[in-house]
N, C-alpha and C positions, 0 to 999 in steps of 0.2 A: 141540459146544457148549462154550464156555469160561465158567465160572461163578466169579466172585470171591467169597471168603468162603463156600466150599462146605462147610465143616466143621460148621456149626451153623445152627439156626433155618431161616429161609426158604431160605438157600443150600443147606443139606443136603437139605431136601425137594425142591428143584429138581434137585439132583444125583441123588437116588435115583429120581425120576420118569423120569429119562432111560432107565433100564433097562426100565421099563414101556413106554416109547414107542419103543424100538429106536434110541436115540441113544447115541453114544459120548461120555461126558462127560470134560472136562478141568477139574479143580478147582484153583483158586488158593487156597492156604492159607498160614498162617504156619509151621506145623510139619508137614512132609510125612510123616515116619515115624509120628507120632502119629495122623494121619488114616488112613494105611494100616492101622495096627493096629486102629482102630475099624471100618473097612470089613471087615477080615478077620474080626472078631468077628460081623459081620452075615452072614458066609458069602458075601460078594460076591467073585467071581472077580477076581484081580489083573489079568488081561488084558482086562477089560471096561471099564477106565477108566484115566486117567492123572492125575497130580498134579504141580503145579509150586509151588515155594515163592515167596512174594512178601511184601513189606512195603508196605502202602499208604502209609505215611508217608515212604518212602524212594524218591526218583526213580531212584536208581541201580539199585535192585531192579526197578523197573518197566521200565527200559530193557532188561532182560534177558528180559522176558516173551516177546516175539515170537520171538527166537532159540530160546528153550526150547520154545515151542509148535511151531515149525517142525521141531524134531527129532522131534516126535510125529506131526504131520500136515502135509500140504501144503495142506489145504483145511479151512476152518472156515465153518460156516453161521450161527452165532449167538453173541452175546456178552451175558452177563447181568452187569450191574454191581451186585453185591449187597453187597460188603464196605463197611463204614462204621464211623463212630464216633459216640458220643453222650455228652455230659456235660450235666448239668442245673444251673441256677443262676438266681436272679432276674436280670432284665436289668441292674440297676445293680451287680450283683455278678459279672457275667460278664467275665472278663479278656480283654484284647486277645489274649493268647497262646492262650486257648481258642478265640476266634473264628478266629484264623489257623490253628490246628490243624484245626478242623472244615472250614474252607474248603479246606485242602490235601487232606485225606483224602476228604471227601464231595463235593468239586467239582473242584478243579484236577487232581488225579491221576486222578479218574474220566474226565475229558475226555481226558487224555493217553492212557489205555488205549484209549478209544473211537477216538481218532485213529489210534493205532498199529495196532490190529486192522483197522480199516476200510481203511487204506492198504495193509496187508500181505496181507490176505485178501479183503476184500469188493469192493474197486474192480476188481480184475483179473477176477473172475468176474461182476461186475455183479449181485451178489445178496448179501444178508445182512440179519440182523436184530439190532438193538441194543435191549435192554430194560434201562432203569435203574430201580433201586428207590429211590423217593423216600419220602415219608411224608405222612400226612394233616396232620402238623404244619406242613408247608410251605404248606398251604392254609388251615388253621384258626388258625395263629399261637398255638399252645398256650403258656400261661404256663410259664416255667422252661426254655424251649427256644429261647432267642434264637439262639445260635450254630448249633445243630442245624437249626432251621427255616430259617434264612437260607441255610445251605449246601445244604440239600435243595431249596430254592426256586431257587437258582442252577443246580443240576444240572437241574432240571425244565425251566427255560427254555432252557438250552443244548441239551438233547436235542431240544427242539421246533425250535430253529433248525437243528440238524443235519438234522432230518427234511425241512425245506424245501429244503436244499441237496443232499441225497443221494438224494432220491426219484427224480430223473431217471435214476439208475443202479441203481434197484431195491434200494436199501438203506433198509430201514424202521427208524425210530427211535421208540420209544414209552416211556412211563413208567408204572410201576405204583406207586400211592400207597396202601400199606396203612394201616389204622387200627391200634389196639393189637392186637398179635398175640402169642400165647403162646410167647415165646422167653426164653432166659436173659438176653439183652441188655435186653429190655423190662422184665423183672422187676427187673433191677439198676438201672434208671434211672427207675422209676415206683413211687410209693408205693401201698400197698394201697388207701388211701382214694381216690386218683385213679382207680385201676382200677375201683373200685366205682361212682364217679360216672359214669365213662365208659360202663360197661355199662348203667347205668340210663337213659342219655340217647341210646342208639342204637336203631335199629329192631329189631335181632335180639337185643339184650339179652345178648350174650356177647362174649368175646374171639374174634378170628380165630384160625384154625389155620394153621401154616406151609404145610401141603399145599394149603390153599385159595388161598393166594397163589401157590404154585408152579403150580397149575392154570392160573391166568391168564397167568403167565409163559410156560408151554409153549404155550399157545394163541397168544400174540402172536409166538412164535418160529416157529410152524408155517405151512405154506402155507394153512391155513384162515383166516389173518389177512392174506392177501396184499394186501388193499386197505385195510389199516389202518396208518396212520403219523401221527406227530405228535400222538398222543393221550395224555392222562393218564387212566388207568383207576383209579378209586377202588375199592379192595376193602376196605371199612371197616364193613360191617354196617349202613350207613345212618346216617351221622353227620348229614347235612344233610337 
């Protein structure tokens, strides 16, 4: 399993659950040695995983991903598109530069990775699972998240299109749309008052936990979900 943004939040939980599920994870992160040090502090054996450095905003970095992964393994079963970016601002104060950055990181380059992995690993074996992490913001159009919500909405639609085209070769493509989840990224982009209002208005009355999102990701990547594709799974505590 190759997981982008594996060093924190939902990505880290997904990475760590691989060990519980007997999966060899490959993590894509910005700083390889820093992540290796963190895993070493968790007493995780260095031979039980691999890490590749990547920069979501740089296409030249992403062009090196497949060659790097091929030095680690000749076979890959699942891709988790987790890495992303978020900036918040009122719609009329959102710059074009911010919109373009969000689209590049959260949409265009995500699709580039999905295309590269599918062509290099999944097509030949006629099997694979792609899970993209979107957001409830892409569905609910939350105020202050114009660029983020638009980019995640684009990603969601693109993955659903891919599911229709790739299903005939047993490549499944699904989307997980978390609600507010207890991560550093969420805390840095969401005011306390917004969090309070959000938790008051959902059925379960609390924030999600990264491992709860990871549970859904692992299910979708597994053979237990072999007849599930083209779906957007909301893991949001009951927003609607």
